[in-house]
Every structure is written in structure tokens, then in C-alpha cells.
C-alpha positions in Angstrom: 9.4 -7.2 -30.4 7.1 -7.9 -27.4 8.5 -6.4 -24.3 8.3 -8.4 -21.1 7.2 -6.3 -18.1 7.2 -7.4 -14.4 4.9 -5.4 -12.1 5.4 -5.7 -8.4 1.9 -5.2 -7.2 -0.6 -5.7 -4.4 -2.4 -2.4 -4.9 -5.4 -1.4 -6.9 -3.3 0.8 -9.0 -1.0 -2.1 -9.9 -4.0 -4.1 -11.2 -5.2 -1.1 -13.2 -1.8 -0.5 -14.6 -1.5 -4.1 -15.6 -4.8 -3.9 -17.5 -3.7 -0.8 -19.4 -0.4 -2.4 -20.4 -1.6 -5.9 -21.3 -2.3 -5.0 -24.9 1.1 -3.3 -25.4 3.4 -5.9 -23.7 3.7 -9.3 -22.1 2.8 -8.4 -18.5 3.3 -10.5 -15.3 2.0 -9.1 -12.0 3.8 -10.3 -8.9 1.9 -10.4 -5.6 3.6 -11.0 -2.2 0.9 -13.5 -1.2 0.0 -11.8 2.0 -3.7 -11.4 1.0 -5.6 -14.6 1.3 -8.2 -13.8 -1.4 -6.8 -11.2 -3.8 -9.2 -9.8 -6.4 -8.9 -11.0 -10.0 -5.9 -9.3 -11.6 -6.6 -9.8 -15.3 -3.1 -10.8 -16.3 -0.7 -13.7 -15.4 0.1 -13.6 -11.7 3.1 -14.7 -9.8 2.6 -15.1 -6.0 5.2 -15.2 -3.2 8.5 -13.5 -2.4 11.6 -13.7 -4.5 14.2 -14.1 -1.8 15.5 -10.5 -1.6 17.3 -8.5 -4.2 19.4 -11.4 -5.3 16.4 -13.6 -5.9 14.6 -10.9 -7.8 17.6 -10.2 -10.0 17.8 -14.0 -10.8 14.1 -13.9 -11.8 14.7 -10.9 -14.0 17.5 -12.6 -15.8 15.7 -16.0 -16.2 12.5 -14.5 -17.5 14.3 -11.9 -19.7 12.4 -9.0 -18.2 12.8 -5.8 -20.1 11.1 -3.4 -17.6 10.5 -3.6 -13.9 7.7 -1.6 -12.3 7.4 -1.1 -8.6 3.7 -0.5 -7.9 3.7 -1.8 -4.4 2.1 -0.2 -1.3 3.9 3.1 -0.2 4.9 1.3 3.0 6.5 -1.7 1.3 9.9 -0.1 1.8 11.9 -3.3 1.8 10.3 -4.6 -1.4 11.0 -1.2 -3.1 14.6 -1.3 -1.9 15.1 -4.8 -3.2 13.5 -3.8 -6.6 15.8 -0.9 -7.1 18.9 -3.0 -6.1 17.9 -5.9 -8.4 17.3 -3.6 -11.3 20.8 -2.1 -10.9 22.3 -5.6 -10.6 20.8 -6.8 -13.9 20.8 -3.5 -15.7 17.0 -3.5 -16.2 15.1 -0.2 -16.3 12.8 0.4 -13.4 9.8 2.7 -13.0 7.7 3.3 -9.8 4.2 4.2 -9.1 4.3 6.6 -6.1 0.9 7.8 -5.2 0.9 11.1 -3.3 0.2 11.1 0.4 -2.5 13.0 2.3 -1.7 16.5 3.4 -2.8 18.2 6.6 -5.7 20.5 6.1 -7.6 22.9 8.5 -9.4 20.9 11.1 -7.1 17.8 11.1 -5.7 16.7 14.5 -2.7 14.6 13.5 0.0 13.2 15.7 2.8 12.1 13.4 4.9 9.0 14.3 7.4 6.8 12.5 6.4 3.3 13.4 3.5 1.2 14.8 5.4 1.0 18.1 5.6 4.7 18.2 1.9 4.9 17.5 1.3 2.6 20.6 3.2 5.1 22.7 1.3 8.0 21.3 -2.0 6.6 22.5 -0.9 7.2 26.1 -1.7 5.2 29.3 -5.3 6.1 29.7 -7.9 3.7 28.1 -9.1 5.0 24.8 -11.4 3.7 22.0 -9.0 3.1 19.1 -9.7 2.4 15.4 -6.7 0.5 14.0 -6.9 1.1 10.2 -3.7 -0.8 9.6 -2.6 -4.0 7.9 -2.8 -7.2 9.9 1.0 -7.3 10.1 1.2 -4.0 12.0 -1.6 -4.5 14.6 0.4 -7.0 16.8 2.4 -4.1 18.2 -0.7 -2.9 20.0 -0.7 -5.9 22.4 1.7 -3.7 24.4 -1.2 -1.5 25.4 -4.0 -3.9 26.4 -5.9 -1.2 28.3 -7.5 0.3 25.1 -10.6 -0.9 23.3 -9.6 -1.7 19.7 -11.7 -1.7 16.5 -9.6 -3.5 13.9 -10.4 -3.6 10.2 -8.5 -5.7 7.8 -9.0 -7.5 4.4 -8.0 -10.8 5.9 -8.7 -12.2 9.4 -6.1 -11.3 12.1 -4.6 -14.6 13.2 -4.0 -15.1 16.0 -6.3 -12.4 17.4 -4.6 -9.8 19.6 -3.9 -10.8 23.2 -6.0 -7.9 24.5 -9.2 -8.1 26.5 -11.3 -5.8 24.4 -11.2 -5.9 20.6 -13.7 -6.0 17.7 -12.7 -7.2 14.3 -14.1 -6.2 10.9 -13.4 -7.8 7.6 -13.8 -5.4 4.7 -12.1 -4.3 1.5 -12.2 -0.6 0.4 -12.8 1.8 -1.0 -14.6 3.4 2.1 -16.6 6.5 1.6 -16.5 9.4 4.1 -20.1 9.0 5.2 -19.7 5.3 5.9 -16.5 6.0 7.9 -18.2 8.7 9.9 -21.0 6.3 10.7 -18.5 3.6 11.7 -16.6 6.0 14.0 -19.9 7.1 15.6 -21.2 3.6 16.1 -18.1 2.5 17.9 -17.6 5.8 19.8 -14.0 6.0 18.5 -11.9 8.8 19.9 -8.6 8.1 18.1 -7.7 6.6 14.7 -4.4 5.0 13.9 -3.5 5.1 10.2 -0.8 5.0 7.7 -0.5 7.9 5.2 -1.3 5.6 2.3 -2.8 8.3 0.1 -5.4 7.7 -2.6 -9.1 8.2 -2.5 -9.9 4.6 -1.4 -8.5 5.2 2.1 -9.1 8.9 2.6 -12.6 8.6 3.9 -11.6 7.8 7.5 -9.2 10.8 7.5 -12.0 13.1 6.3 -14.5 11.6 8.7 -12.1 12.0 11.7 -11.7 15.7 10.7 -15.4 16.2 10.6 -15.9 14.6 14.0 -12.9 16.3 15.6 -11.2 12.9 16.3 -7.4 12.6 16.7 -5.5 10.7 14.0 -2.2 9.1 14.9 -0.5 9.1 11.5 2.4 6.8 10.7 4.8 8.6 8.4 5.8 7.1 5.1 9.2 5.4 4.9 12.0 6.6 2.7 11.8 4.9 -0.8 14.5 4.6 -3.5 15.0 7.4 -5.9 13.8 5.9 -9.2 11.9 7.4 -12.1 8.3 7.6 -11.0 4.8 8.9 -11.5 1.9 9.6 -9.1 -1.0 8.2 -11.2 -1.7 5.1 -13.3 -2.3 7.2 -16.4 1.0 9.1 -16.0 3.0 5.9 -15.5 1.3 4.2 -18.3 2.4 7.0 -20.6 6.0 6.6 -19.5 5.7 2.8 -20.3 4.2 3.5 -23.7 7.3 5.6 -24.6 9.5 2.7 -23.4 7.7 -0.1 -25.3 6.9 1.8 -28.6 9.8 2.9 -30.8 9.8 6.6 -31.6 9.1 5.9 -35.3 5.9 4.0 -34.3 4.7 7.0 -32.3 5.2 9.3 -35.3 8.1 11.1 -33.7 
């Protein structure tokens, strides 16, 4: 029997996982549709939202999904909550890819906050040169502090641009190496970085660069996510899926 697997993606790891599982099961990768030009995924792709937990549950039933995998971004808390609820509603097993976050090390200057609005407050009233290493959905909060100079990097264009007098926009897709990030921070004379604790090597370069340069990082904490069976790496989660899709006898057990 060919198992039908739905992966909720949007991350590099989701694409990698889909590639690993494609020869073991019928895999569909779901993207939220927020990125205008996503990279090729290598498996059938569904784009757009489901309409909350109820909509996702209906899709799981209609498509006879045997396994749901949440491989969304660590900050996609609502999608993860909907996934866990939908899986319970339908009785479909769920696994999650939960990459580990970055940890404070000697030399880091982190100010920890809970939301982008909190990050705005943490910048303070005096004008600063700020690197916003956030998604385009989060940067709008910084219109509340127009006194700062903003360097804004995103995969897609920020539309509309921020209603602030001094902002520079960069379109780029990671990974970003530490040396490149250090050069960027130097070039733009950045004195504070605002970042999410996304984890993974692709986004760690700016954190390491800030440490080397003695630059403050306003770090937005990760949200709470549902407690479901999970793994931190693509390889570990793929191994869990292999045990699900292959009967014990086929594995020589």
C-alpha cells in the first residue's frame, strides 16, 4: 500500500524531507503561498491556506491522507496549532520537524522580546541604525518608530514600503555566511539587529557576525508550539516516517 503524506512546508527542510520521502510514499507539499517565487520543490505542491483546522481536517479526509507532517517555520504557530487540531479531529498521525533554536554564547548581546511590537519598544527613542532580519509580514510594526534608519532584507518585496523616512530594502534568499553578514553590517553601519530565533545554519550568520562586531541583537522568542512527536533534523524525522510507512516485516524486524 502506498501511503499518502501531506507535508506542511515553506522551509528548506520541508523541501529536503519531501525529496527523501518521495520514493517511499505519495507526498504532497503544501505551501502557504506567502512567497511570490518559491524555489522548485520536486514533488506535487498545493499552494494556499486551508481555512483553519476545520478546512485542513476536511482536506485530510477528502485526500485520504495517512500521515501529516508539520515542517513549517518555527514561528508559524497558528498553522502548527491548526495542524495538531486537524490531526486529532480526523485521527491522522502527525509528526513535526522542530529545528533547534540558537543559544546564547559568550559575546552575544541579546535583548529577548516576545513580539515584533515588543522589539520596536526595545529599540528605544533615540535614532539607531537597525537591520530588520524579519519576514515582510512582521516589519510593518516598525512604522511606529520612524526615527530609526532601517535596513530591511526579505525574499519578496515589501509592499507597500514602510511609512518611514529612512529605509533601505534588500531582496535576497539565504543561506547567508557569517563573513557576508559581517560585511553587510559594516557597510550599513548597523548598531542593532532585530531577528527571530529561527535556528538552523542558513540564518545563523547574522547572529555570529553581530557577536564578532559587538552589535546588539533584539531577539524575538519562539512561540509555544503543540506537543506532538517531533525530530530536530530532516534525517531523524525521515527515519521516523520510514518506520511508519514500512511494515516491520519489510524492515527485517
